[in-house]
Backbone as CSV, one residue per row, in Angstrom:
resi,resn,N_x,N_y,N_z,CA_x,CA_y,CA_z,C_x,C_y,C_z
1,MET,41.665,-4.058,-9.535,41.873,-5.327,-8.862,42.743,-6.211,-9.740
2,SER,43.794,-6.781,-9.165,44.620,-7.720,-9.922,43.953,-9.086,-9.900
3,GLU,44.217,-9.845,-10.938,43.578,-11.138,-11.084,44.612,-12.188,-11.454
4,HIS,44.484,-13.351,-10.853,45.365,-14.475,-11.156,44.513,-15.668,-11.548
5,VAL,45.039,-16.467,-12.461,44.404,-17.721,-12.833,45.338,-18.835,-12.399
6,VAL,44.820,-19.730,-11.566,45.605,-20.829,-11.025,44.968,-22.142,-11.455
7,LEU,45.819,-23.059,-11.883,45.367,-24.370,-12.323,45.679,-25.396,-11.240
8,PHE,44.673,-26.189,-10.873,44.850,-27.301,-9.950,44.943,-28.564,-10.798
9,ALA,46.048,-29.287,-10.665,46.254,-30.496,-11.456,46.766,-31.603,-10.552
10,GLY,46.742,-32.815,-11.073,47.227,-33.982,-10.353,46.378,-35.182,-10.713
11,PRO,46.781,-36.340,-10.233,46.048,-37.559,-10.578,44.648,-37.595,-9.964
12,MET,43.818,-38.451,-10.519,42.477,-38.641,-9.995,42.575,-39.087,-8.535
13,GLY,41.778,-38.432,-7.687,41.764,-38.791,-6.281,42.749,-38.022,-5.424
14,SER,43.448,-37.053,-6.008,44.445,-36.300,-5.236,43.834,-35.141,-4.455
15,GLY,42.584,-34.779,-4.737,41.905,-33.761,-3.945,41.698,-32.423,-4.625
16,LYS,41.787,-32.367,-5.930,41.654,-31.100,-6.654,40.274,-30.465,-6.454
17,THR,39.228,-31.224,-6.689,37.869,-30.699,-6.533,37.623,-30.290,-5.087
18,THR,38.044,-31.108,-4.162,37.871,-30.815,-2.739,38.609,-29.535,-2.362
19,ALA,39.827,-29.367,-2.858,40.612,-28.168,-2.561,39.917,-26.915,-3.080
20,ILE,39.422,-26.967,-4.299,38.726,-25.809,-4.868,37.460,-25.512,-4.072
21,ARG,36.742,-26.546,-3.672,35.535,-26.340,-2.861,35.866,-25.726,-1.508
22,SER,37.007,-26.094,-0.938,37.362,-25.542,0.379,37.816,-24.086,0.288
23,LEU,38.261,-23.654,-0.896,38.751,-22.288,-1.082,37.719,-21.318,-1.644
24,SER,36.866,-21.787,-2.512,36.013,-20.907,-3.302,34.976,-20.164,-2.468
25,GLU,34.805,-18.895,-2.819,33.771,-18.048,-2.211,32.453,-18.116,-2.979
26,ILE,32.493,-18.702,-4.144,31.281,-18.871,-4.940,30.950,-20.358,-5.003
27,ASP,29.743,-20.676,-5.432,29.409,-22.079,-5.672,30.314,-22.585,-6.788
28,VAL,30.950,-23.707,-6.562,31.902,-24.256,-7.529,31.156,-24.846,-8.719
29,VAL,31.606,-24.480,-9.909,31.122,-25.107,-11.132,31.910,-26.400,-11.269
30,SER,31.199,-27.496,-11.350,31.870,-28.796,-11.355,31.269,-29.684,-12.429
31,THR,32.112,-30.457,-13.078,31.651,-31.381,-14.107,31.972,-32.804,-13.661
32,GLU,31.283,-33.227,-12.629,31.489,-34.563,-12.078,30.632,-35.571,-12.838
33,ALA,31.213,-36.747,-13.063,30.485,-37.855,-13.680,30.830,-39.129,-12.905
34,THR,30.059,-40.151,-13.110,30.315,-41.422,-12.446,31.707,-41.923,-12.814
35,ASN,32.459,-42.311,-11.822,33.816,-42.826,-12.023,33.745,-44.258,-12.531
36,THR,34.252,-44.469,-13.731,34.278,-45.809,-14.318,35.643,-46.466,-14.145
37,ASP,36.561,-45.781,-13.487,37.918,-46.303,-13.271,38.168,-46.471,-11.766
38,ARG,37.383,-47.328,-11.136,37.467,-47.508,-9.687,38.772,-48.167,-9.266
39,ALA,39.472,-48.824,-10.193,40.759,-49.436,-9.856,41.807,-48.361,-9.570
40,THR,41.732,-47.242,-10.280,42.691,-46.153,-10.081,42.369,-45.357,-8.832
41,ALA,41.116,-45.002,-8.653,40.694,-44.243,-7.479,39.306,-44.711,-7.084
42,ASP,39.187,-45.249,-5.873,37.908,-45.772,-5.409,37.050,-44.643,-4.869
43,LYS,36.425,-43.919,-5.796,35.510,-42.842,-5.439,34.352,-42.864,-6.412
44,GLU,33.217,-42.334,-5.987,31.987,-42.412,-6.772,32.041,-41.621,-8.074
45,THR,32.572,-40.382,-7.995,32.567,-39.501,-9.163,33.968,-38.982,-9.448
46,THR,34.129,-38.426,-10.642,35.403,-37.827,-11.043,35.132,-36.655,-11.978
47,THR,36.040,-35.711,-12.006,35.913,-34.546,-12.887,36.202,-34.975,-14.325
48,VAL,35.347,-34.545,-15.248,35.539,-34.917,-16.648,35.838,-33.725,-17.559
49,ALA,35.678,-32.512,-17.082,36.018,-31.335,-17.894,36.779,-30.325,-17.050
50,LEU,36.118,-29.761,-16.025,36.793,-28.781,-15.178,36.010,-28.551,-13.908
51,ASP,36.693,-27.953,-12.949,36.071,-27.367,-11.769,36.440,-25.898,-11.813
52,TYR,35.555,-25.040,-11.318,35.854,-23.611,-11.308,35.329,-22.981,-10.031
53,GLY,36.195,-22.179,-9.402,35.817,-21.415,-8.228,36.575,-20.103,-8.220
54,GLU,36.250,-19.236,-7.267,36.923,-17.935,-7.146,37.155,-17.631,-5.673
55,ILE,38.222,-16.902,-5.413,38.496,-16.428,-4.069,39.134,-15.046,-4.176
56,THR,38.750,-14.163,-3.270,39.364,-12.844,-3.172,40.315,-12.893,-1.987
57,LEU,41.593,-12.634,-2.248,42.602,-12.763,-1.198,42.708,-11.513,-0.329
58,ASP,42.530,-10.370,-0.945,42.552,-9.103,-0.213,41.757,-8.096,-1.029
59,ASP,41.869,-6.827,-0.710,41.081,-5.813,-1.415,41.409,-5.700,-2.896
60,VAL,42.564,-6.192,-3.293,43.001,-5.982,-4.678,43.371,-7.262,-5.433
61,THR,43.193,-8.435,-4.843,43.639,-9.666,-5.492,42.532,-10.712,-5.556
62,LYS,42.135,-11.052,-6.779,41.151,-12.107,-7.008,41.864,-13.264,-7.707
63,VAL,41.538,-14.484,-7.305,42.142,-15.667,-7.921,41.035,-16.544,-8.482
64,ARG,41.191,-16.875,-9.745,40.275,-17.802,-10.412,40.903,-19.190,-10.315
65,LEU,40.155,-20.131,-9.797,40.647,-21.478,-9.508,40.070,-22.459,-10.521
66,TYR,40.921,-23.060,-11.327,40.484,-24.040,-12.319,41.092,-25.398,-11.975
67,GLY,40.246,-26.400,-11.907,40.718,-27.764,-11.693,40.536,-28.577,-12.958
68,VAL,41.563,-29.329,-13.304,41.505,-30.159,-14.508,41.247,-31.614,-14.116
69,PRO,40.719,-32.407,-15.039,40.542,-33.831,-14.754,41.896,-34.491,-14.494
70,GLY,41.912,-35.480,-13.625,43.149,-36.169,-13.308,43.510,-37.276,-14.278
71,GLN,42.525,-37.760,-15.013,42.780,-38.855,-15.941,43.373,-38.337,-17.246
72,LYS,44.414,-38.994,-17.708,45.111,-38.531,-18.906,44.248,-38.605,-20.161
73,ARG,43.188,-39.375,-20.141,42.319,-39.433,-21.323,41.575,-38.119,-21.534
74,PHE,41.573,-37.261,-20.501,40.957,-35.941,-20.616,42.015,-34.838,-20.729
75,ASP,43.220,-35.199,-21.151,44.322,-34.219,-21.169,44.122,-33.081,-22.177
76,PHE,43.196,-33.220,-23.102,42.907,-32.105,-24.010,42.415,-30.891,-23.221
77,MET,41.763,-31.129,-22.087,41.306,-30.031,-21.231,42.480,-29.356,-20.530
78,TRP,43.552,-30.103,-20.306,44.713,-29.545,-19.622,45.279,-28.354,-20.388
79,SER,45.506,-28.558,-21.688,46.104,-27.475,-22.479,45.128,-26.310,-22.655
80,ILE,43.844,-26.608,-22.771,42.851,-25.529,-22.904,42.876,-24.643,-21.667
81,LEU,42.838,-25.251,-20.489,42.771,-24.496,-19.244,44.122,-23.931,-18.815
82,ALA,45.209,-24.550,-19.219,46.541,-24.059,-18.839,46.913,-22.790,-19.594
83,GLY,46.268,-22.521,-20.701,46.622,-21.370,-21.532,46.616,-20.035,-20.811
84,ARG,45.612,-19.790,-19.973,45.503,-18.511,-19.249,46.181,-18.544,-17.888
85,ALA,46.472,-19.730,-17.394,46.994,-19.859,-16.033,48.416,-19.329,-15.924
86,ARG,48.728,-18.799,-14.746,50.081,-18.331,-14.438,50.667,-19.082,-13.255
87,GLY,49.817,-19.915,-12.635,50.274,-20.702,-11.506,49.721,-22.112,-11.578
88,LEU,50.515,-23.053,-11.095,50.128,-24.457,-11.085,50.209,-24.969,-9.658
89,LEU,49.087,-25.396,-9.129,49.053,-26.048,-7.834,48.866,-27.531,-8.121
90,LEU,49.953,-28.270,-7.999,49.967,-29.688,-8.355,49.787,-30.514,-7.092
91,LEU,48.672,-31.240,-7.031,48.386,-32.103,-5.886,48.757,-33.535,-6.236
92,ILE,49.397,-34.213,-5.306,49.784,-35.606,-5.511,49.355,-36.380,-4.275
93,ASN,48.638,-37.475,-4.463,48.198,-38.265,-3.319,49.300,-39.238,-2.908
94,ASN,49.691,-39.142,-1.653,50.825,-39.905,-1.129,50.576,-41.407,-1.143
95,ASP,49.324,-41.829,-1.201,49.023,-43.256,-1.192,48.987,-43.859,-2.596
96,ALA,49.273,-43.071,-3.626,49.293,-43.593,-5.001,50.531,-44.454,-5.210
97,PRO,50.401,-45.492,-6.017,51.588,-46.286,-6.325,52.622,-45.416,-7.054
98,ASP,53.870,-45.499,-6.594,54.982,-44.772,-7.207,54.680,-43.276,-7.349
99,SER,54.229,-42.675,-6.255,53.770,-41.281,-6.280,54.870,-40.283,-6.628
100,VAL,56.124,-40.587,-6.315,57.212,-39.666,-6.670,57.346,-39.573,-8.184
101,ASN,57.365,-40.710,-8.857,57.453,-40.687,-10.318,56.189,-40.124,-10.945
102,LEU,55.057,-40.345,-10.316,53.802,-39.772,-10.788,53.867,-38.248,-10.734
103,LEU,54.431,-37.705,-9.665,54.615,-36.254,-9.544,55.473,-35.726,-10.690
104,ILE,56.599,-36.376,-10.945,57.504,-35.928,-12.013,56.806,-36.016,-13.370
105,GLU,56.007,-37.039,-13.561,55.262,-37.200,-14.820,54.266,-36.054,-15.017
106,TYR,53.487,-35.728,-13.990,52.521,-34.629,-14.095,53.243,-33.290,-14.266
107,LEU,54.341,-33.109,-13.578,55.099,-31.870,-13.735,55.595,-31.736,-15.172
108,SER,56.028,-32.825,-15.758,56.461,-32.813,-17.157,55.297,-32.490,-18.092
109,ASP,54.119,-33.030,-17.791,52.926,-32.753,-18.606,52.568,-31.264,-18.601
110,PHE,52.899,-30.572,-17.508,52.582,-29.151,-17.376,53.844,-28.284,-17.418
111,ARG,54.876,-28.775,-18.085,56.172,-28.078,-18.130,56.041,-26.647,-18.650
112,GLU,55.307,-26.453,-19.724,55.182,-25.109,-20.311,54.590,-24.125,-19.295
113,LEU,53.613,-24.565,-18.542,52.996,-23.695,-17.545,53.973,-23.364,-16.421
114,HIS,54.660,-24.362,-15.889,55.548,-24.039,-14.765,56.811,-23.316,-15.210
115,GLU,57.157,-23.378,-16.490,58.301,-22.600,-16.974,57.958,-21.121,-17.125
116,ARG,56.712,-20.796,-17.460,56.324,-19.387,-17.635,55.638,-18.818,-16.405
117,GLY,55.255,-19.658,-15.504,54.553,-19.226,-14.302,55.267,-19.718,-13.061
118,ALA,54.502,-20.168,-12.114,55.059,-20.697,-10.873,54.330,-21.988,-10.537
119,VAL,54.964,-22.808,-9.727,54.373,-24.085,-9.340,54.629,-24.329,-7.858
120,ILE,53.680,-25.000,-7.246,53.813,-25.435,-5.858,53.190,-26.826,-5.771
121,ILE,53.770,-27.665,-4.931,53.305,-29.047,-4.800,52.603,-29.214,-3.457
122,GLY,51.437,-29.835,-3.485,50.719,-30.202,-2.276,50.595,-31.718,-2.218
123,VAL,51.173,-32.321,-1.194,51.100,-33.773,-1.015,49.903,-34.067,-0.118
124,THR,48.934,-34.788,-0.663,47.721,-35.119,0.074,47.790,-36.559,0.570
125,LYS,46.898,-36.898,1.472,46.746,-38.246,2.011,48.006,-38.761,2.704
126,SER,48.814,-37.850,3.249,49.986,-38.295,4.002,49.573,-38.904,5.343
127,ASP,48.310,-38.718,5.734,47.798,-39.393,6.925,47.477,-40.859,6.630
128,VAL,47.284,-41.177,5.354,46.996,-42.547,4.933,48.290,-43.307,4.659
129,ALA,49.253,-42.635,4.043,50.560,-43.223,3.743,51.629,-42.219,4.170
130,SER,52.499,-42.624,5.082,53.502,-41.695,5.626,54.726,-41.538,4.728
131,THR,54.866,-42.403,3.749,55.971,-42.273,2.798,55.393,-42.314,1.400
132,PRO,56.071,-41.671,0.469,57.318,-40.932,0.529,57.191,-39.665,1.386
133,THR,58.333,-39.164,1.799,58.376,-37.955,2.616,58.505,-36.723,1.727
134,VAL,58.278,-35.565,2.312,58.451,-34.303,1.595,59.886,-34.206,1.073
135,ALA,60.847,-34.659,1.863,62.254,-34.627,1.438,62.486,-35.475,0.188
136,GLU,61.809,-36.616,0.091,61.955,-37.463,-1.096,61.358,-36.795,-2.335
137,TYR,60.205,-36.156,-2.170,59.619,-35.418,-3.295,60.541,-34.266,-3.703
138,SER,61.059,-33.541,-2.732,61.939,-32.400,-3.022,63.199,-32.854,-3.759
139,ALA,63.768,-33.965,-3.332,64.967,-34.484,-3.997,64.672,-34.870,-5.446
140,ALA,63.534,-35.488,-5.673,63.150,-35.870,-7.041,62.924,-34.636,-7.906
141,LEU,62.312,-33.602,-7.340,62.091,-32.361,-8.086,63.411,-31.675,-8.417
142,THR,64.333,-31.661,-7.468,65.644,-31.049,-7.702,66.375,-31.776,-8.825
143,ALA,66.265,-33.096,-8.852,66.901,-33.872,-9.917,66.233,-33.636,-11.269
144,ALA,64.904,-33.507,-11.273,64.155,-33.354,-12.529,64.241,-31.941,-13.094
145,VAL,64.176,-30.931,-12.238,64.218,-29.533,-12.676,65.162,-28.747,-11.753
146,PRO,66.464,-28.967,-11.923,67.432,-28.331,-11.015,67.455,-26.807,-11.119
147,GLU,66.966,-26.271,-12.208,66.988,-24.824,-12.413,65.844,-24.101,-11.704
148,GLN,64.935,-24.845,-11.102,63.753,-24.219,-10.495,63.532,-24.781,-9.088
149,LEU,63.354,-23.883,-8.138,63.020,-24.274,-6.776,61.503,-24.407,-6.679
150,ILE,61.044,-25.616,-6.343,59.610,-25.883,-6.270,59.264,-26.296,-4.841
151,PRO,58.497,-25.467,-4.145,58.113,-25.797,-2.765,57.169,-26.999,-2.706
152,VAL,57.350,-27.809,-1.660,56.511,-28.986,-1.428,55.944,-28.901,-0.015
153,PHE,54.618,-29.046,0.096,53.926,-29.016,1.381,53.066,-30.264,1.520
154,THR,52.872,-30.726,2.730,51.792,-31.689,2.968,50.543,-30.866,3.249
155,VAL,49.424,-31.351,2.774,48.200,-30.559,2.871,46.986,-31.482,2.888
156,ASP,45.965,-31.038,3.582,44.668,-31.704,3.551,43.754,-30.818,2.720
157,PRO,43.328,-31.267,1.548,42.515,-30.406,0.675,41.182,-30.000,1.278
158,ARG,40.743,-30.671,2.333,39.495,-30.308,3.015,39.699,-29.131,3.960
159,ASN,40.947,-28.821,4.269,41.278,-27.784,5.240,41.503,-26.457,4.516
160,ALA,40.541,-25.558,4.632,40.600,-24.283,3.910,41.838,-23.473,4.293
161,GLU,42.217,-23.496,5.552,43.381,-22.725,5.988,44.669,-23.257,5.364
162,GLU,44.833,-24.568,5.333,46.022,-25.155,4.707,46.055,-24.847,3.206
163,MET,44.904,-24.961,2.565,44.849,-24.687,1.136,45.105,-23.216,0.851
164,ARG,44.629,-22.340,1.719,44.869,-20.904,1.564,46.367,-20.599,1.681
165,THR,47.053,-21.266,2.599,48.508,-21.085,2.729,49.215,-21.480,1.437
166,LEU,48.829,-22.610,0.864,49.415,-23.040,-0.414,49.126,-22.029,-1.508
167,LEU,47.879,-21.586,-1.581,47.477,-20.636,-2.622,48.215,-19.311,-2.471
168,LEU,48.317,-18.800,-1.254,49.049,-17.547,-1.026,50.516,-17.686,-1.415
169,SER,51.117,-18.835,-1.117,52.509,-19.079,-1.500,52.662,-19.089,-3.012
170,LEU,51.708,-19.715,-3.684,51.756,-19.766,-5.145,51.573,-18.382,-5.755
171,VAL,50.593,-17.626,-5.271,50.353,-16.277,-5.795,51.579,-15.396,-5.561
172,ALA,52.205,-15.508,-4.400,53.426,-14.738,-4.128,54.528,-15.104,-5.116
173,SER,54.661,-16.392,-5.437,55.669,-16.825,-6.420,55.363,-16.283,-7.811
174,VAL,54.089,-16.321,-8.189,53.677,-15.790,-9.501,54.023,-14.304,-9.575
175,GLU,53.639,-13.559,-8.544,53.888,-12.111,-8.546,55.383,-11.799,-8.534
176,MET,56.163,-12.580,-7.815,57.612,-12.363,-7.779,58.227,-12.625,-9.154
177,ARG,57.805,-13.698,-9.795,58.321,-13.992,-11.143,57.955,-12.884,-12.119
178,GLU,56.744,-12.340,-12.003,56.320,-11.266,-12.885,57.142,-9.998,-12.635
179,LEU,57.439,-9.718,-11.380,58.251,-8.548,-11.041,59.684,-8.668,-11.538
180,LEU,60.216,-9.886,-11.476,61.616,-10.102,-11.855,61.800,-10.388,-13.347
181,ALA,60.714,-10.566,-14.065,60.812,-10.857,-15.500,61.402,-9.659,-16.224
182,PRO,62.276,-9.932,-17.177,62.837,-8.811,-17.947,61.756,-8.087,-18.730
183,ALA,61.887,-6.784,-18.803,60.941,-5.970,-19.571,61.084,-6.276,-21.053
184,PRO,59.980,-6.292,-21.788,60.071,-6.535,-23.241,60.839,-5.403,-23.913
185,GLU,61.587,-5.778,-24.929,62.367,-4.767,-25.658,61.448,-3.894,-26.492
186,LYS,61.766,-2.606,-26.509,60.996,-1.672,-27.333,61.577,-1.642,-28.727
187,ILE,60.701,-1.594,-29.683,61.144,-1.573,-31.070,61.036,-0.191,-31.640
């Protein structure tokens, strides 16, 4: 059985925990604590270490789903969890102030991961805020990383089917990059 490790990242309130819960076939391991930063995201709890779930995509493909805290004060967990990951599912909430620049900032924070793996963007809460559009996010990504094509989707993290489509797209990108990677030189 092949195995993939995918990291879910993005700002607090973007839907990382919800997305993992909608995908996982096992009970999600979650490290939720009372949210003391209600100005940033008006929700009761927030992830302080990680979320973990698993999904089997077919007879031969298992995906381990790791969610990182959205608050930068917990960024030490980002590098710990990004080490094994080969894919980055970056969620950005469309109702966040200056969400386009926030996306570019998070992408920069995870640059090493998306350079060696694959990345896909999921824009959440587009039902709450209709702008920026997918085209605006795509244009910003093209300007920030012109050497890499990064797909952008609108998604509801509560919708397992939508999240599965994003995950399948990411896994396909990871596998394609692995297939096209140059073979290591023999010594």
